[in-house]
Backbone as JSON Lines, residues from 0, in Angstrom:
{"i":0,"aa":"M","n":[107.64,111.73,133.59],"ca":[106.96,112.94,133.36],"c":[106.13,112.75,132.06]}
{"i":1,"aa":"L","n":[105.01,113.41,132.02],"ca":[104.18,113.17,130.75],"c":[104.59,114.35,129.76]}
{"i":2,"aa":"K","n":[104.76,113.9,128.54],"ca":[104.97,114.86,127.45],"c":[103.74,115.37,126.78]}
{"i":3,"aa":"N","n":[103.78,116.55,126.18],"ca":[102.71,117.03,125.38],"c":[102.65,116.34,124.12]}
{"i":4,"aa":"P","n":[101.63,115.63,123.68],"ca":[101.72,114.76,122.49],"c":[102.03,115.49,121.24]}
{"i":5,"aa":"I","n":[101.54,116.81,121.21],"ca":[101.86,117.55,119.95],"c":[103.37,117.85,119.78]}
{"i":6,"aa":"T","n":[104.02,118.4,120.93],"ca":[105.34,118.54,120.81],"c":[106.11,117.27,120.76]}
{"i":7,"aa":"A","n":[105.72,116.12,121.17],"ca":[106.4,114.88,121.04],"c":[106.38,114.46,119.61]}
{"i":8,"aa":"I","n":[105.19,114.67,118.92],"ca":[105.23,114.44,117.46],"c":[106.02,115.28,116.69]}
{"i":9,"aa":"L","n":[105.95,116.66,116.86],"ca":[106.81,117.48,116.2],"c":[108.37,117.3,116.43]}
{"i":10,"aa":"R","n":[108.72,116.95,117.62],"ca":[110.18,116.86,117.82],"c":[110.73,115.37,117.5]}
{"i":11,"aa":"S","n":[109.84,114.49,117.15],"ca":[110.43,113.15,116.78],"c":[111.16,113.17,115.6]}
{"i":12,"aa":"K","n":[112.0,111.98,115.41],"ca":[112.86,111.99,114.27],"c":[112.11,111.25,112.96]}
{"i":13,"aa":"A","n":[110.78,111.17,113.22],"ca":[110.1,110.49,112.05],"c":[109.96,111.47,110.87]}
{"i":14,"aa":"S","n":[109.74,110.87,109.76],"ca":[109.52,111.71,108.53],"c":[108.36,112.66,108.58]}
{"i":15,"aa":"T","n":[108.4,113.62,107.76],"ca":[107.35,114.65,107.71],"c":[105.93,114.05,107.49]}
{"i":16,"aa":"G","n":[105.87,113.18,106.58],"ca":[104.59,112.51,106.26],"c":[104.08,111.82,107.52]}
{"i":17,"aa":"I","n":[104.84,111.06,108.18],"ca":[104.35,110.35,109.36],"c":[103.96,111.46,110.4]}
{"i":18,"aa":"K","n":[104.58,112.49,110.62],"ca":[104.22,113.57,111.48],"c":[102.8,114.18,111.11]}
{"i":19,"aa":"W","n":[102.58,114.41,109.81],"ca":[101.28,114.85,109.3],"c":[100.13,113.79,109.49]}
{"i":20,"aa":"I","n":[100.52,112.56,109.45],"ca":[99.48,111.52,109.66],"c":[99.07,111.44,111.14]}
{"i":21,"aa":"A","n":[100.15,111.54,111.98],"ca":[99.99,111.35,113.46],"c":[99.18,112.57,113.94]}
{"i":22,"aa":"F","n":[99.55,113.82,113.49],"ca":[98.83,115.02,113.76],"c":[97.38,115.01,113.39]}
{"i":23,"aa":"S","n":[97.15,114.55,112.18],"ca":[95.71,114.67,111.69],"c":[94.91,113.55,112.34]}
{"i":24,"aa":"L","n":[95.41,112.5,112.73],"ca":[94.66,111.49,113.6],"c":[94.4,112.12,114.96]}
{"i":25,"aa":"M","n":[95.17,112.84,115.5],"ca":[95.0,113.52,116.79],"c":[93.85,114.58,116.59]}
{"i":26,"aa":"V","n":[93.91,115.22,115.42],"ca":[92.73,116.22,115.21],"c":[91.42,115.54,115.14]}
{"i":27,"aa":"V","n":[91.39,114.39,114.57],"ca":[90.08,113.63,114.52],"c":[89.65,113.27,115.89]}
{"i":28,"aa":"L","n":[90.6,112.76,116.59],"ca":[90.17,112.37,118.07],"c":[89.75,113.47,118.86]}
{"i":29,"aa":"V","n":[90.38,114.68,118.77],"ca":[89.93,115.77,119.54],"c":[88.59,116.37,119.08]}
{"i":30,"aa":"S","n":[88.26,116.37,117.85],"ca":[87.13,116.88,117.33],"c":[85.94,115.87,117.66]}
{"i":31,"aa":"A","n":[86.25,114.62,117.83],"ca":[85.29,113.52,118.14],"c":[84.92,113.55,119.68]}
{"i":32,"aa":"M","n":[85.95,114.0,120.48],"ca":[85.77,113.85,121.94],"c":[84.51,114.59,122.51]}
{"i":33,"aa":"P","n":[84.27,115.74,122.11],"ca":[82.97,116.45,122.69],"c":[81.7,115.68,122.39]}
{"i":34,"aa":"S","n":[81.54,115.18,121.28],"ca":[80.38,114.33,120.87],"c":[80.36,113.14,121.76]}
{"i":35,"aa":"M","n":[81.52,112.38,121.82],"ca":[81.54,111.14,122.66],"c":[81.18,111.46,124.16]}
{"i":36,"aa":"L","n":[81.84,112.53,124.67],"ca":[81.39,112.99,126.01],"c":[79.93,113.23,126.21]}
{"i":37,"aa":"Y","n":[79.34,113.94,125.21],"ca":[77.99,114.3,125.29],"c":[77.05,113.04,125.27]}
{"i":38,"aa":"A","n":[77.46,112.09,124.5],"ca":[76.83,110.79,124.32],"c":[76.82,110.0,125.62]}
{"i":39,"aa":"L","n":[77.95,110.07,126.33],"ca":[78.29,109.3,127.47],"c":[77.56,109.89,128.69]}
{"i":40,"aa":"F","n":[77.74,111.38,128.99],"ca":[77.06,112.07,130.1],"c":[75.95,112.93,129.9]}
{"i":41,"aa":"G","n":[75.64,113.19,128.63],"ca":[74.58,114.1,128.32],"c":[73.2,113.52,128.4]}
{"i":42,"aa":"P","n":[72.18,114.21,128.15],"ca":[70.72,113.61,128.2],"c":[70.58,112.59,127.04]}
{"i":43,"aa":"G","n":[69.78,111.7,127.24],"ca":[69.55,110.65,126.34],"c":[68.64,110.93,125.13]}
{"i":44,"aa":"D","n":[68.36,112.1,124.91],"ca":[67.2,112.47,123.82],"c":[68.01,112.58,122.46]}
{"i":45,"aa":"G","n":[69.29,112.52,122.38],"ca":[69.96,112.66,121.07],"c":[71.34,113.35,121.28]}
{"i":46,"aa":"S","n":[71.77,113.84,120.05],"ca":[73.11,114.54,120.16],"c":[72.8,115.94,119.7]}
{"i":47,"aa":"S","n":[73.78,116.8,120.07],"ca":[73.76,118.21,119.67],"c":[74.14,118.39,118.31]}
{"i":48,"aa":"M","n":[73.45,119.22,117.56],"ca":[73.86,119.56,116.09],"c":[75.3,120.27,116.11]}
{"i":49,"aa":"T","n":[75.62,121.16,117.1],"ca":[76.9,121.82,117.06],"c":[77.94,120.83,117.28]}
{"i":50,"aa":"L","n":[77.89,119.99,118.17],"ca":[78.91,118.84,118.33],"c":[79.18,118.13,117.21]}
{"i":51,"aa":"T","n":[78.01,117.71,116.47],"ca":[78.02,117.06,115.18],"c":[78.91,117.8,114.16]}
{"i":52,"aa":"L","n":[78.66,119.14,114.01],"ca":[79.39,119.86,113.04],"c":[80.77,120.05,113.39]}
{"i":53,"aa":"I","n":[81.06,120.18,114.72],"ca":[82.38,120.15,115.21],"c":[83.18,118.88,114.69]}
{"i":54,"aa":"F","n":[82.51,117.82,114.87],"ca":[83.07,116.49,114.51],"c":[83.27,116.41,112.97]}
{"i":55,"aa":"A","n":[82.3,116.88,112.3],"ca":[82.29,116.79,110.83],"c":[83.56,117.64,110.31]}
{"i":56,"aa":"V","n":[83.69,118.85,110.76],"ca":[84.71,119.7,110.33],"c":[86.15,119.15,110.75]}
{"i":57,"aa":"G","n":[86.24,118.67,111.93],"ca":[87.54,117.98,112.34],"c":[87.76,116.75,111.59]}
{"i":58,"aa":"A","n":[86.87,116.02,111.28],"ca":[87.08,114.69,110.44],"c":[87.53,115.15,109.02]}
{"i":59,"aa":"L","n":[86.94,116.1,108.47],"ca":[87.36,116.65,107.22],"c":[88.61,117.14,107.12]}
{"i":60,"aa":"L","n":[89.17,118.06,108.09],"ca":[90.42,118.42,108.22],"c":[91.54,117.25,108.58]}
{"i":61,"aa":"G","n":[91.07,116.28,109.35],"ca":[91.9,115.28,109.58],"c":[92.15,114.28,108.4]}
{"i":62,"aa":"H","n":[91.04,114.12,107.64],"ca":[91.26,113.36,106.31],"c":[92.14,114.1,105.37]}
{"i":63,"aa":"I","n":[92.09,115.29,105.26],"ca":[92.79,116.23,104.38],"c":[94.39,116.18,104.87]}
{"i":64,"aa":"G","n":[94.62,116.27,106.12],"ca":[95.99,116.09,106.64],"c":[96.47,114.65,106.51]}
{"i":65,"aa":"F","n":[95.62,113.66,106.57],"ca":[96.01,112.23,106.31],"c":[96.61,112.18,104.79]}
{"i":66,"aa":"L","n":[95.66,112.71,103.89],"ca":[96.09,112.71,102.54],"c":[97.41,113.36,102.22]}
{"i":67,"aa":"I","n":[97.68,114.55,102.94],"ca":[98.92,115.24,102.73],"c":[100.03,114.48,103.26]}
{"i":68,"aa":"G","n":[99.85,113.77,104.38],"ca":[100.82,112.97,104.91],"c":[101.31,111.77,104.12]}
{"i":69,"aa":"L","n":[100.12,111.19,103.5],"ca":[100.33,110.04,102.43],"c":[101.19,110.62,101.31]}
{"i":70,"aa":"L","n":[100.7,111.67,100.72],"ca":[101.46,112.21,99.66],"c":[102.86,112.48,99.85]}
{"i":71,"aa":"L","n":[103.05,113.02,101.06],"ca":[104.55,113.32,101.53],"c":[105.38,112.05,101.71]}
{"i":72,"aa":"L","n":[104.64,110.96,102.06],"ca":[105.37,109.59,102.31],"c":[105.74,109.19,100.91]}
{"i":73,"aa":"L","n":[104.7,109.16,99.92],"ca":[104.96,108.75,98.7],"c":[106.12,109.65,97.88]}
{"i":74,"aa":"R","n":[106.13,110.85,98.21],"ca":[107.16,111.72,97.53],"c":[108.53,111.24,98.06]}
{"i":75,"aa":"D","n":[108.67,111.11,99.37],"ca":[109.84,110.67,99.98],"c":[110.31,109.32,99.54]}
{"i":76,"aa":"A","n":[109.42,108.3,99.27],"ca":[109.72,107.02,98.91],"c":[110.18,107.06,97.31]}
{"i":77,"aa":"F","n":[109.55,107.75,96.54],"ca":[109.73,107.56,95.12],"c":[110.63,108.66,94.57]}
{"i":78,"aa":"F","n":[110.61,109.98,95.05],"ca":[111.3,111.13,94.45],"c":[112.48,111.48,95.21]}
{"i":79,"aa":"N","n":[112.51,111.41,96.34],"ca":[113.68,111.84,97.19],"c":[114.6,110.73,97.57]}
{"i":80,"aa":"K","n":[115.26,110.09,96.7],"ca":[115.97,108.86,96.98],"c":[117.31,109.51,97.52]}
{"i":81,"aa":"K","n":[117.79,109.06,98.7],"ca":[119.07,109.57,99.29],"c":[120.15,108.66,99.23]}
């Protein structure tokens, strides 16, 4: 049975930082998908400005999420010694 990738990430036993990084990489992939599909199946005259903006915003949010995940991993490694 196929799992929903978002719930699989959220229910995993990984640390919070790894979950943030995995989710942000998924955001980048989902925001790039319309532009890739348009380039593959759309007309050959160029790309749509709207799809480019969707990818730019998704990439920005994904990079911010990656930074948050990295900071959470560093916090766990250096300040939360168990």
